DOKOLKOL-234953 format. One record per atom (N, C-alpha, C, O): residue in one letter; x, y, z. Coordinates in steps of 0.02 Angstrom, whole numbers, plus 50000, padded with zeros to 5 digits. Example, Ala and Ser with C-alpha at 12.3 -4.5 7.8 and 13.67 -1.06 7.14 Angstrom:
# DOKOLKOL-234953
A506604971650390
A506154977550390
A506604983550390
A507124983450423
S506424988850354
S506844994750357
S506455000250394
S506705005750402
//
This chain:
# DOKOLKOL-234953
M500494993749976
M500125000850015
M500365003249987
M500654998949954
T500575010049960
T500595018349947
T500755024049994
T500335028449986
T501185025550039
T500955028850092
T500925033250091
T501285035550047
L500535038350133
L500515043450107
L501105048650079
L500975053250041
Q501795047150106
Q502315051550092
Q502375051450004
Q502655055949973
T502195048149987
T502565039849919
T501745046249892
T502015050549858
K500955047849897
K500695048849863
K500605057449854
K500275060949816
I501205059049922
I501025066849894
I501405068349863
I501295073849839
I502145064549839
I502405066049744
I502285064549709
I502485066949657
Q501835059249711
Q501265055349658
Q500685060149626
Q500495059349568
D500435064649666
D499775067349685
D500085074649636
D499975076749579
S500555077049699
S500545085549652
S500975085449611
S501265090649598
T501265075249555
T501545077949523
T501335074349467
T501285068249472
S501115078749379
S500835075549339
S501095077749269
S501095082949237
I501395069149254
I501845071349174
I501275072349123
I500765069049111
D501585078949092
D501125081349010
D501275075948939
D501835075048916
P500795073548921
P500825066948898
P501075071148834
P501455068248796
N500925076948822
N501285079648769
N502035078648749
N502315074948709
T502285084748808
T503075085148805
T503675081348873
T504275081848887
G503035077648902
G503365073748953
G503845077949017
G504325076149051
S503385085249014
S503635091449078
S503485083649142
S503015079749136
V504005083149196
V503585083849256
V503165085149310
V502835082549355
N503425093649269
N502975098049303
N502405099449264
N502365100249203
V501925099449314
V501255102949310
V501225109449256
V501665113749259
P500725109749209
P501045114249169
P500535120449171
P499925119449177
L500825127049165
L500305132049212
L499975134849151
L500305137649108
Y499075133849147
Y498915133449105
Y498635142449111
Y498115142449145
L498815149749089
L498605157549099
L498165156549048
L498355157848991
S497665154749057
S497315153948974
S496585152949039
S496435149149084
S496285160248998
S495465159149033
S494695157148994
S494125156149017
T495045157048909
T494495151548897
T494745148348851
T495355148548845
F494395144948811
F494735137248768
F494155136248723
F493555135748735
H494565136248657
H494545134848586
H493935128248595
H494115123548630
Q493285127948566
Q492915123748581
Q493085122948492
Q493275127148451
F492895115748486
F492865111048405
F492445109348403
F492315104448368
D492125111448427
D491285106248414
D490795110448422
D490655112648478
F490455112148370
F489945117648417
F489485116848457
F489285120948498
D489185108748443
D488815103948463
D488925102848548
D488585104548597
Q489565099348538
Q489775098648595
Q490345100048631
Q490885098148610
Y490295103948695
Y491095112848718
Y491655101348736
Y491415095948755
G491965102248727
G492325100548737
G492735103548821
G492805109548830
K493065096748894
K492885098048973
K493155103248998
K493025105349054
Y493715106848944
Y493595116748988
Y493325120648923
Y493405119348864
D492965126048956
D492755130548928
D492935136048967
D493515136848949
Y492785142449028
Y493025146049039
Y493505144449092
Y493605138349092
S493825147549137
S494205145449191
S494165144949249
S494445141249288
R493535151649261
R492935148849342
R492915145149345
R493185142749395
S492385138149273
S492475132949283
S492865129349301
S492775127549359
Q493505126149262
Q493755122949284
Q494375124949221
Q494265126549163
N495105124149261
N495535124349229
N495975118549241
N495965114949291
P496465117649176
P496695112349197
P497415110949266
P497575106249302
T497585115949258
T498175116349317
T497625114549401
T497625110249445
R497195121449383
R496895118049441
R496965111649486
R497265109649536
E496235108449407
E496045103249422
E496725096249464
E496735091649504
V497005098649434
V497765093849466
V497855096049534
V497955092449583
L497815101649534
L497685102849633
L497355099449663
L497485095549708
E496835101149633
E495935098549669
E495825092649661
E495265090749678
N496345086849631
N496255079549637
N496875075449692
N496855069649714
A497485082049704
A498105080949727
A497615081049796
A497525075449818
I497245086949837
I496975087949872
I496465081849886
I496375080249945
A496185079049844
A495435076649866
A495775068749880
A495475064749915
S496505066949843
S496635061549870
S497075058449913
S497175052449924
L497405065449946
L497715064550006
L497065066850058
L497205069250113
E496785066550049
E496175066750128
E495665061650107
E495095061250129
N495965057950063
N495025051550012
N494635053750039
N494405052450095
G494405060049975
G494025058649966
G493815057849862
G494025054949813
I493015064849891
I492755060649813
I492995066549774
I493015065449714
Q493185072649794
Q492905077549778
Q493525084349776
Q493865079249786
G493965089949773
G494255093449785
G494325098749754
G494505098049696
F494195106449781
F493975112649756
F494395115949773
F494525115249832
A494835121249735
A495115124649769
A494875133549767
A494585136649722
F495055135349819
F494715144049829
F495335149249829
F495925148249844
A495025154849808
A495495161849825
A495705160749892
A496315160249886
S495585160049948
S495645160250008
S495435155150055
S495255149550034
G495435156450116
G495335151050165
G494725151150181
G494385146150191
M494435160050187
M493815162050221
M493695161550146
M493545156650179
A493595161450073
A493265159550015
A492785151850011
A492205150649995
A493275148150033
A493315139750060
A492655140650104
A492045140150099
I493115141950143
I492625141150217
I491625148050211
I491285148150262
S491485150450174
S491185155950162
S490835151750101
S490215151850098
T491245147650048
T490825145850027
T490275137450032
T489725135050016
A490635136550052
A490455130650130
A489925131950156
A489485128150137
F489795135050185
F489105138950233
F488745141950186
F488125142450190
L489015143850146
L488285147250085
L487905141350062
L487395142250029
L488095135850076
L487775129950060
L487135128350070
L486795124250038
L486925133050132
L486575134250194
L485885135850139
L485835136150078
S485455136650189
S484855139950187
S484665145850235
S484945146750290
Q484185149550213
Q483635150750258
Q483205150250320
Q482635148150310
N483425152150394
N483215148150446
N483435140550456
N483305136650501
D483925139450379
D484475133150454
D484905135950488
D485045141950491
H485175130750521
H485495131850599
H486255128350610
H486385122450601
V486615132350627
V487405129050611
V487925127950698
V488145133350720
I487985125850712
I488155125850773
I489135125050765
I489445120450739
V489525133750809
V490285131450751
V490475127250833
V490035124950870
S491055127150845
S491565126550863
S491755135550932
S492115140250915
E491585135250966
E491585141451015
E492215145850983
E492325151350959
D492625138151001
D493675143950973
D493765142050924
D493925136350906
V493665147850891
V493695146550824
V494025154350774
V494035160350784
Y494235150350728
Y494835157150705
Y494285162050691
Y493695160850678
G494615168450696
G493625176050712
G494015177650631
G494295183050641
G494145175950567
G493945175650516
G493055171750506
G492535174050483
T493185166250529
T492325163550538
T492015162950601
T491495159950614
Y492385165950638
Y491695171150687
Y491395176250649
Y490825175650628
R491815182150636
R491695185650595
R490835182550531
R490265184150545
V491005178950476
V490715177750419
V490035176050490
V489595180350499
V490055170650528
V489685168150563
V489125171750594
V488565169150594
S489225177450619
S489205183450670
S489025185550624
S488625181250606
Q489005190150579
Q489275197850556
Q488555195050460
Q488075198450441
V488775188750429
V488315187650370
V487975182950384
V487395184050364
L488015178650405
L487495173350395
L486745175650404
L486295175250361
D486695178450477
D486265183550508
D486035185150487
D485445185550504
R486265187850426
R485635193350364
R485495192450322
R485295196550280
Y485585183350313
Y485375179650269
Y484735174050307
Y484485168950286
G484665176850355
G484255173150406
G484705164450422
G484435158950418
I485345165750436
I485475155750464
I485865160550521
I486195165750521
E485655156050562
E485485154950640
E486185153150653
E486525150450610
H486405154650711
H486745150050745
H486965150150823
H486805154850860
T487355144450843
T487615145350921
T488335140750898
T488515136350859
F488615146050962
F489345141750950
F489535137351055
F489365137751114
V489805134951026
V489765127951055
V490365125151092
V490735123051048
D490645124251151
D491045119551178
D491095114351133
D491035109151165
T491185113351074
T491305105651049
T491535101251083
T491335095451077
T492125103451138
T492465097651154
T492125095551189
T492425091951229
D491375095851201
D490905095051257
D490125093451208
D489675096651180
L490345085251222
L489875084051158
L489165083051192
L488685080851160
D489115084651257
D488405085651288
D488065091351255
D487545092151223
Q488735095951281
Q488395104951244
Q488345103651190
Q487945107151159
V488715098051150
V488375099451046
V487925097151046
V487495100151014
A487745091751073
A486915088351070
A486235090051119
A485655088351109
A486455093251162
A485885098351178
A485885104851146
A485355107951153
A486355107551111
A486325114051043
A485845111450998
A485295114050990
I486095105550963
I485635104050922
I484945105950913
I484645105650967
Q484455108250847
Q484075110250840
Q483655106450786
Q483925101550760
S482875108450763
S482875102750722
S482895106150653
S482755102450606
N483065113050639
N483455116050589
N484305116550583
N484635120650552
T484535110750625
T485245109950628
T485645107150551
T485715101150545
K485835110650507
K486135106850460
K486675105150461
K486825099450442
V487225110450488
V488075108850500
V488255109250570
V487985112950611
I488795104750584
I489165104550630
I489855110050636
I490295107450601
Y490115116050664
Y490485117650612
Y491255116450681
Y491355119450734
I491555112350656
I492395111150703
I493015111450688
I493275107750647
E493425117150731
E494175118150708
E494655111150760
E494965111850813
T494565106650732
T495445105150796
T495735100450783
T495535094950765
P496595103550796
P496615109850854
P496305116850849
P496685119950811
S495705121550872
S495655126650876
S496175129850884
S496725129150911
N495665136350829
N496265141450819
N496065147150884
N495495149450889
P496555148750928
P497275150750930
P497265143650991
P497735139950975
T496805140051066
T496895140651124
T497025129751103
T497095125851151
L497025127751048
L497415123651035
L496825116751062
L496975110951072
K496055120451068
K495405113851103
K495655109351058
K495945110651005
I495465101251091
I495275098651037
I494465094751041
I494175093951095
T494225093050988
T493415092150999
T493565084250952
T493985084550908
D493255078250963
D493195073150952
D492875070050908
D492395066350919
I493295072450814
I492985072650766
I492545066850767
I491955068350768
R492695058750767
R491995053950752
R491715053150804
R491305048650810
G491865057350855
G490935056650915
G490645064250876
G490045062950869
I490725069650855
I490345072450836
I489875072150756
I489375074350730
S490395068150743
S490075063950648
S489495060750675
S489055060050633
K489355058450738
K488975051050730
K488305056350741
K487795057250707
L488625059950821
L488015066650816
L487705068150760
L487135067450738
A488195070350743
A487905075050667
A487545071650607
A487285074150557
K487625063050634
K487185060350576
K486705058550602
K486195057950568
A486695056850677
A486005054550721
A485275058950695
A484685057450688
N485715065150686
N485315072250693
N485075073950600
N484695078750587
N485255070950565
N485515072450477
N485965079150502
N485825084050537
C486235078250487
C486795086150507
C487335083450468
C487495077550459
F487495086950454
F488175087050406
F489065087450484
F489045088250545
T489655086450435
T490035090450504
T490885092150469
T491365088350461
F490805098950455
F491165103350421
F491915100250442
F491885094250451
V492395102450448
V493245100350493
V493495106450460
V493445106850399
D493765111450494
D494585115850469
D494995111850457
D494925109650514
N495535107450428
N495955104850445
N496635106250450
N497135102850461
T496515112350437
T497245118850427
T497795116350462
T498175112550432
F497945118350545
F498245113250568
F498395108550567
F498915107950600
M498195103350541
M498415097850540
M498625095250484
M498945089950488
T498495098150421
T498255094150365
T498495089850353
T498965087850387
P498205085950286
P498045076750290
P498655073250298
P498625067050302
V499305076350303
V499985070650354
V499675069450409
V499455063750405
F499485072950482
F499305071050553
F498815069350552
F498685065750600
Q498115070950495
Q497285070950502
Q496865068150464
Q496735071050411
R496765066450468
R496055065750388
R495355063550428
R495195058350457
P495065069250418
P494405069350440
P493735065750423
P493175064950447
L494085064150374
L493535060850323
L493465049850336
L493185044550322
E493875052650362
E494125042050384
E493755042350445
E493645036650467
L493445048250487
L493505050050540
L492785050750542
L492505050950597
G492415051150481
G491565051150479
G491415057850467
G490835058450446
A491785064250474
A491635069950441
A491435070650353
A491395066450309
D491335077750353
D490725076950280
D491005080950232
D490845080850173
L491565085750265
L491755092550209
L492575092150241
L492675089150293
I492785093450228
I493605093950260
I493925102250217
I494125102150159
L493905109850267
L493915113150270
L494835117450247
L495165116250297
H495225120750204
H495885120950233
H495965127350220
H495755129050165
S496275132950263
S496595136750255
S497305137250197
S497795137550234
A497555137450122
A498025133450094
A498605135450111
A499145132550115
T498285145750131
T498915149850126
T499345146650177
T499925147150156
K499345142850249
K499635139550275
K499955135650258
K500165135750200
F500185128650315
F500375123650309
F500695119650210
F501235118750181
L500195118750198
L499975116250163
L500395120350086
L500715117450042
S500245127850092
S500585129850041
S501325129250058
S501785126950024
G501325132050123
G502045132850180
G502945137550158
G503535136750177
H502635141550116
H502965147750116
H502995152250103
H503465154450071
S502395156250128
S502045161750146
S501955165250070
S501725170950073
D502075162950006
D501965166749945
D501315165249927
D501265165849866
V500495162449968
V500035163149936
V499465161349958
V499445156249992
I498925164549946
I498445165549976
I497845160949939
I497565163349891
A497655154149963
A497215149949940
A496875146949990
A497025148750048
G496455142749982
G495755138750002
G495595133050006
G495035134849985
L495525127050013
L495515123250003
L494795117750037
L494595118050095
A494605114650001
A494055108250007
A493835102549977
A493855101749916
V493585097950024
V493725092149984
V493055089650030
V492945091250088
A492675085649989
A491785083550010
A491885077250001
A492145075149949
K491665072850056
K491695065250047
K490985061550008
K491105056449975
E490305063750012
E490245060049956
E489985062649903
E489985068649918
E489675061949827
E489505064549757
E489025070549783
E489095076049756
G488515069549838
G487815074149864
G488165081949895
G487735086049912
L488575083249899
L489145088249931
L489145088349888
L488655090949862
A489835085149832
A490335088249807
A490065089849732
A490385091949684
E489385088349734
E489015093849675
E488695097649702
E488505102249666
Q488545097749751
Q488195108449794
Q488495109849813
Q488355115249840
L489295107449827
L489945114049821
L489975114849758
L489775120049731
A490185110749731
A490435112849650
A490035118449618
A490325123149593
F489285117849619
F489055120849587
F488935130249611
F488865135249575
S488945129149692
S489165135049734
S489855136949676
S489895140749628
Q490155134149696
Q490815135149696
Q490995138249608
Q491335143349601
N490795135449560
N490505138749502
N490125147149477
N490285151749440
S489575145649520
S489125152349549
S489455157349572
S489355162749545
F489955156949631
F490055161249678
F490765165049640
F490855171149638
G491205160149613
G491885161549583
G492255163749602
G492755166049574
G492065163449678
G493125164649735
G493345157649701
G493315152649737
I493555156949633
I493955149549615
I495025152949608
I495175158149578
L495515148749639
L495935152749651
L496365149349574
L496415143949544
G496595155649567
G497115153849475
G497505151249454
G497795147349491
A497705151849391
A498125145649364
A498645148149412
A498475146449469
Y499165151249412
Y499945150549417
Y499695151649539
Y500145152549580
D499105151249554
D499335152749618
D499065142749648
D499145140349704
S498765139449591
S498805133649589
S499425130349592
S499595126049632
W499615132049562
W500325129549515
W500935132949581
W501535131249579
L500735136449621
L501155137449663
L501185130649734
L501615127049760
L500465131949741
L500375128849785
L500315120349777
L500155116649823
L500435118649725
L500595109949724
L501385110649737
L501655107349782
R501675114249704
R502455113449702
R502615114649789
R503135111649800
G502345118049858
G502275117449890
G502125111549919
G502595108449942
I501355108349924
I500955102549930
I501765095249917
I501755089749945
K502025096249896
K502615094049887
K503055091549910
K503295086249889
T503355096249978
T503735094350010
T503535096250089
T503905098350133
L502525094450092
L502285094450139
L502675089750207
L503025091250255
H502475085250188
H502725079550245
H503285082250274
H503235083450334
V503915083550239
V504525084050263
V504305089650334
V504385089050395
R503985095450284
R503835100050317
R503705099150407
R503955099250463
M503145098350369
M502645094150429
M502915090650496
M502845092950553
E503235084250480
E503805081450521
E504215085450551
E504175085450613
A504825091150509
A505375093350550
A504945099350606
A505055100850664
S504315102350546
S504115107450601
S503795106750693
S503915110550740
S503305099750691
S503135096750713
S503575093850758
S503315093750814
Q503945092250758
Q504555089650816
Q505015094950843
Q505325094950895
S504995099050801
S505065106350840
S504705108050892
S504805107050952
A504205111250860
A503535111450894
A503535109150998
A503525112651049
A503555101750986
A503445097351005
A504135099951080
A504005101551138
K504725099451052
K505065103751092
K505245110451099
K505775111551127
I504925114851080
I504995121251084
I504145120751142
I504115125151185
A503725117251140
A503585118051201
A503375114151263
A502895115651299
T503805108751271
T504135106551339
T504875110951361
T505285108451399
Y504965117351332
Y505115119551340
Y504765123951402
Y504795123251463
L504455128451361
L504025134551381
L503345131151433
L502855133151464
N503645125651419
N502785122551486
N503805124451546
N503995130251541
S504185120551583
S504445124351644
S504965129051618
S505575128351624
Q504575134851584
Q504635140451630
Q504415146351663
Q503945149351636
I504645148351713
I503835155151732
I503765157251719
I503205156151696
G503945161951706
G503945168751631
G503245165151629
G502765167651657
I503195158051589
I502355155751537
I501895153251599
I502025148551636
E501205158051602
E500715156451630
E500385147351605
E500225142151635
H500405149451539
H500175140951499
H500565140551466
H501115143151471
V500305136051409
V500745135851392
V500065129051328
V499915124151361
Y499825129051272
Y499165124551241
Y499595121051170
Y499645122951112
Y499785116951197
Y500165109351151
Y499835105151158
Y499995102451211
P499135100951117
P499105095051123
P499455089051150
P499375083851182
G499925093351115
G500535085151140
G500955085451216
G501325080951237
I500835090651245
I500885091551320
I500435083751349
I499865081951332
S500955080251399
S500135076351417
S499725079051469
S499285075251491
T499795085551496
T499415086051541
T498565091551497
T498175094351535
H498485091851438
H498375094451366
H497605091651380
H497515086251352
A496995094151418
A496395091451444
A496465088151375
A496485082251392
G496515088151308
G496415085251266
G496795080951237
G496825082351177
Y497145075851252
Y497785073951241
Y497745067851203
Y498005066151150
D497255064351255
D497145058651244
D496595059251162
D496845056051116
I496035062251147
I495655062251105
I496245063251031
I496155059350985
H496835068551025
H496905069250973
H497625063450956
H497715062150897
K497995060950999
K498205054750993
K498005048350960
K498215044650915
Y497385048851015
Y496765042950955
Y496845044750888
Y497055040750846
Q496695051150875
Q496215054550791
Q496515056850755
Q496275058850702
S497455057750778
S497725062750745
S498625057750769
S498675053250811
S499355061550713
S500115056150715
S500475061950754
S501025060250775
S500315067850766
S500655072950782
S499975079250824
S499375080250818
A500545081850862
A500395086050900
A500295092250832
A499815096050830
G500575092150806
G500685097150743
G501265102850760
G501705101650802
A501235107450733
A501915111650725
A501495122650751
A501675127950724
V501115121950792
V500775129150818
V500605125950887
V500415120150893
L500725131550951
L500905131250989
L500655137751013
L500735142550975
S500405138751064
S499985145351120
S500285146451168
S500295141251200
F500575150751198
F500635154051287
F500535157651304
F500705161751261
R500295160751353
R499915165851426
R500815167151429
R501315163651440
L500645175351412
L500935177051500
L500445182151514
L499855183351502
E501025185051548
E500345190551596
E499925194651590
E499365194951615
N500405200351532
N499835205551528
N500055205451438
N500335201551400
E499725212051434
E499725214451349
E500715215651383
E501185211751382
N500675220251399
N501435223951428
N501865217951421
N502385221251414
A502075211651416
A502285204951451
A502165203051368
A502585199851337
V501785204351349
V501885204051260
V502495209351226
V503065209051203
R502015213751240
R501875219651216
R503265220351221
R503605223351179
Q503485217551268
Q504095218051276
Q504215210051259
Q504815208751269
F503925205651241
F504155199851212
F504475197651140
F504915193951120
K503785204051103
K503965204851036
K504615209751017
K504885208750962
E504845214351057
E505365220151053
E506105216151070
E506645218151051
N505985209851111
N506365207851115
N506795198151079
N507355195451086
I506035195751038
I506125190751029
I506845193750930
I506855198650892
K507175188650934
K507565191450869
K507105183850804
K506655185350764
L507305179150809
L507105175050768
L506355173850721
L506325172350661
P505815174950766
P505395173750733
P505055178750690
P505125184550709
L504605177650623
L504405185250620
L503855186150650
L503515181350666
F503655193150665
F502995197050685
F502425197450639
F502295202450606
A502035190750638
A501515192150600
A500895189550614
A500725186550666
V500405191550545
V499825187650541
V500165179750510
V500775179050504
S499685174150491
S499635169850458
S500105164450521
S500265165950578
L500225157750482
L500555152250492
L500575149550460
L500285151150408
G501005142350461
G501525137450430
G501845139750354
G501675137850298
G502225143150367
G502755147150321
G503555142050340
G503745139650393
V503725142050303
V504645139250330
V504955140650383
V505365136950409
E504795146450406
E505315153850463
E504445151250494
E503915151050462
S504565149750559
S504265150850615
S503835160950621
S504065166550606
I503375159250640
I502645168350639
I502645164850703
I502685158950719
L502535173250752
L502195173950809
L501545178950768
L501465181450712
S501225178450825
S500495181150804
S500135180550877
S500045175650913
Y499965187550886
Y499695193350945
Y499015189350899
Y498845191650845
P498645182950933
P497735184250931
P497205187550938
P496685187050905
A497335191750992
A496895197651017
A496615203650957
A496075206250942
K497435204250928
K497475209550891
K497695207950817
K497785212750779
M497805200550791
M498025201850744
M497315194850694
M496915197250654
S497315187050709
S496855182150702
S495935183550744
S495385181450726
H496085186850790
H495395187150815
H495265193950823
H494815195550863
A495595198550791
A495325205650804
A494715207350788
A494645213450782
A494095203050776
A493505204550742
A493115200850811
A492505201750815
M493395197550856
M492925194050896
M492915202950968
M493395205550998
P492325204250968
P492115206051032
P492875204251100
P493185198951095
K493015207851141
K493435206751170
K492955204551233
K492835210551243
D492815203351253
D492445200051313
D492255194151271
D492355188751298
E491965194151197
E492105185651185
E492415180351166
E492325174551148
R492995185951181
R493725184551149
R493915180551249
R494095175351277
E493795184951258
E494105182251348
E493795177451369
E494035175351422
K493185173751345
K492675170351388
K492985165051342
K492665159751344
R493665165051289
R493495158351261
R494345156651280
R494715151851267
G494445163051314
G495405162551336
G495735163151294
G496215159651278
I495515167851268
I495955173251181
I496035179251238
I495645183851227
T496365180051283
T496495185651302
T497225187051304
T497705183351289
D497185197351339
D497855203551292
D498485198351315
D498965201151289
G498765191851353
G499225190551369
G499665183751312
G500235181451315
L499165182651272
L498975176851222
L499605178051170
L499655183451140
L500095172551162
L500675171851084
L500275163051051
L500075157551067
R500405168050992
R500205160650961
R501085159450927
R501405164450911
L501365153050921
L501945154350882
L502025146350844
L502125141250876
S501985146450788
S501775143050703
S502785143250720
S503125147150753
V502965137650683
V503675135250720
V503745132250645
V503565126650626
G504065137850605
G504775134650548
G505115128350550
G504885123050572
L505545129150531
L506005126950485
L506995127250515
L507525124750493
E506805131850574
E507375132850604
E507685129450646
E507305126450683
D508295128650657
D508285125050714
D508005125650793
D508005130950825
P507815120250814
P507305120850877
P508055125850923
P507985131850935
N508455123450935
N508775124850989
N508835132550992
N508755135751044
D509035136250904
D509095142750923
D508565144650915
D508595149950885
L507705141950932
L507315147450933
L507225144851004
L506615143951007
I507425143651048
I507385141551097
I507685144451156
I507475145651213
R508335145451120
R508945152251164
R508665159251157
R508605163851198
D508455158551065
D508015163851052
D507415167151129
D507415171451173
I507095163251111
I506655163951199
I506685165751259
I506405170451287
E507105161251282
E507535161951321
E508165168951330
E508225170651388
Q508515172051290
Q508715181151297
Q508055183751330
Q507965187251379
T507535180151275
T506765185851262
T506635185551340
T506905190351367
L506265181151389
L506175179251434
L506605182651490
L506285185551534
L507065182751493
L507615184951550
L507635192751545
L507885196151590
K507395195151494
K507265203251486
K506455207151516
K506275212551540
I506215202151502
I505445205651529
I505275204351593
I505085198951617
E505365211351628
E505245210251691
E504445208251734
E503905211151729
K504605202851770
K503565201751818
K503845206951902
K504335206051938
G503515209851906
G503335211951960
G503985214652004
G504125213152062
G504345219051959
G505155223951966
G505565219051956
G506155220351947
K505235209151953
K506045205251942
K506015204251854
K505655205951807
L506525201151864
L506785198351831
L506725190251811
L507075185951839
V506035188051741
V505945182751753
V506445175051755
V507035175151736
D506205170151774
D507075164651803
D506905162851748
D506305161651746
A507245161751684
A507015157151643
A507705152451581
A507895152151523
T507855148851663
T508455147951628
T508285140551586
T507725137951581
I508745138751564
I508845129851548
I508875124251593
I508945118551571
//
């Protein structure tokens, strides 16, 4: 049986039958000549389908073990299009600890179209069951969640959804198909901000979706073509190039993240570390069951915003930026970046405090990153005294 590591290379490579090119040709064509008046060819207009994008969509479908893949102009374009499969008076349950852009669409856009929502702690299946209504059509989860890395039982949610005639949508951005394949656990639709780990080089904005069954795939294909938020050919080509190294990047970055999380968890100046690879994490056992790694993203909490400011001013190696999943480590401040759209009281209910930082670990030497964090912690004042941050 072919391993995923090999499939990644096979699926992202397409030999051109005309030239033998080992790279997918870049079809920069908006329209295609039709040779027959009565029967058009497979491609007619690139909004509907493009040969380069098609290879990408087939690749992600294969890697996630789904029936059909879809490439969008951004992760939010993929998520929004998936939500717009719903109709007026439908109801959706959403993980309360969810990406800020998803929160914004659900709370400020879907409401305008008469689509109801309930934010729920989806780590608690009893709470999810209690939130299901007669008009509930979708249970939408992130696991690990962004940015506090809560873990939701994908199989448990999927069983609950099916028992109530609901779909299960899963944002699999943090894990990618290398570490987690939700369709195999019962989910119906996978969503990715492919801008992140799937691209891996901070040079593409893209979103991907994968449907498990034909009926849902047909609906999503119709919506993708109708709304037109498709990924262009060049970005599709770049994303395919990034996917070729997905496995080795994820393995290296996750190993480094585990080492850094363990280090941070022992430091006096760190109030809490959020990482499902730490045995004391509330979702440790469930995550270990449904995923093969704890991933390359972790969050940690300092005392307050002032401590965060000092940390940012003194840290040298990671970029301080929005996004994640690049070959370079990226430090983010969720309260003012990824979750700025979420009101402060809602953020704090979810544990997204003014002292929270998220770190996406790249491909630098983890020991260099730890030394950089160590010198940073030593410079942060706490109660008038320097933090004891010795290794």
